[in-house]
C-alpha positions in Angstrom: 0.0 0.0 0.0 1.4 3.3 -0.9 1.2 6.3 1.4 -1.4 7.9 -0.9 -3.5 4.7 -0.8 -3.1 4.6 3.0 -4.4 8.2 3.3 -7.4 7.4 1.1 -8.1 4.3 3.1 -8.1 6.2 6.4 -10.1 9.1 5.0 -12.8 6.7 3.7 -12.8 4.2 6.6 -11.8 6.0 9.7 -14.3 8.2 11.7 -11.4 9.8 13.6 -10.4 11.6 10.4 -13.3 14.0 10.7 -12.5 14.5 14.4 -8.8 15.2 13.7 -9.7 17.6 10.9 -12.1 19.6 13.1 -9.6 19.9 15.9 -6.9 20.9 13.4 -9.1 23.5 11.7 -10.1 24.9 15.1 -6.4 25.1 16.0 -5.5 26.8 12.7 -8.4 29.3 13.1 -7.1 30.2 16.5 -3.6 30.8 15.1 -5.2 32.8 12.3 -6.9 35.1 14.8 -3.5 36.1 16.2 -2.2 37.2 12.8 -2.4 40.9 11.8 -5.6 41.6 9.9 -3.9 42.0 6.5 -2.0 38.6 6.9 -5.0 36.5 8.0 -5.6 33.4 5.9 -8.9 32.7 4.1 -10.8 29.5 5.0 -9.3 27.5 2.2 -5.8 28.1 3.4 -6.8 27.3 7.0 -8.2 24.0 5.8 -5.2 23.3 3.7 -2.9 23.8 6.7 -5.1 21.5 8.8 -4.9 18.8 6.1 -1.1 19.2 6.1 -1.2 18.5 9.8 -3.2 15.3 9.1 -0.8 14.2 6.4 2.2 14.8 8.6 0.8 12.8 11.5 -0.3 9.9 9.3 3.1 9.8 7.6 4.6 8.8 10.9 2.0 6.1 11.4 2.5 4.9 7.8 6.2 4.6 8.3 5.8 2.6 11.5 3.3 0.3 9.9 5.4 -0.1 6.8 8.3 -1.5 9.0 5.8 -4.1 10.5 3.9 -5.1 7.4 6.7 -5.3 4.9 4.4 -5.7 1.9 3.0 -3.4 -0.8 -0.2 -5.5 -1.1 -3.2 -3.6 0.1 -5.1 -6.5 1.6 -2.1 -7.3 3.8 -2.2 -3.8 5.1 -5.9 -3.9 5.8 -5.5 -7.4 7.5 -2.8 -6.0 9.7 -4.8 -2.9 10.6 -7.8 -4.9 11.6 -5.9 -7.6 13.4 -3.9 -5.2 15.5 -6.8 -2.7 16.1 -4.8 0.1 14.6 -7.9 2.3 13.9 -9.3 1.8 17.4 -6.0 2.8 18.9 -5.7 5.7 16.6 -9.2 6.8 17.5 -8.3 6.8 21.2 -5.2 8.9 20.4 -7.2 11.4 18.4 -9.9 11.7 21.0 -7.3 12.8 23.5 -5.4 15.0 21.1 -5.1 18.7 21.9 -3.1 21.1 19.7 -1.1 23.8 21.4 1.0 26.5 20.0 
């Protein structure tokens, strides 16, 4: 499974994605409020920054899983993810997640 496929899999099958994105957007909006008025970002840029946070966090997870799975075959990845309750553990982590500046 490539990193891009991994992201797509999570975004389509993992409820925590929406929770993460909402927390990240809220964080980016708070940061945006502290910028001078002329330098504030529009909503699209805020959302893009939040998505970059998602990608960065999931890159770390992907790299860790890649060392464990050692296969490019997608079903091996999904098997491992289900067997080791990766999504459940990730859900717990995201639920407890708080972004601070």
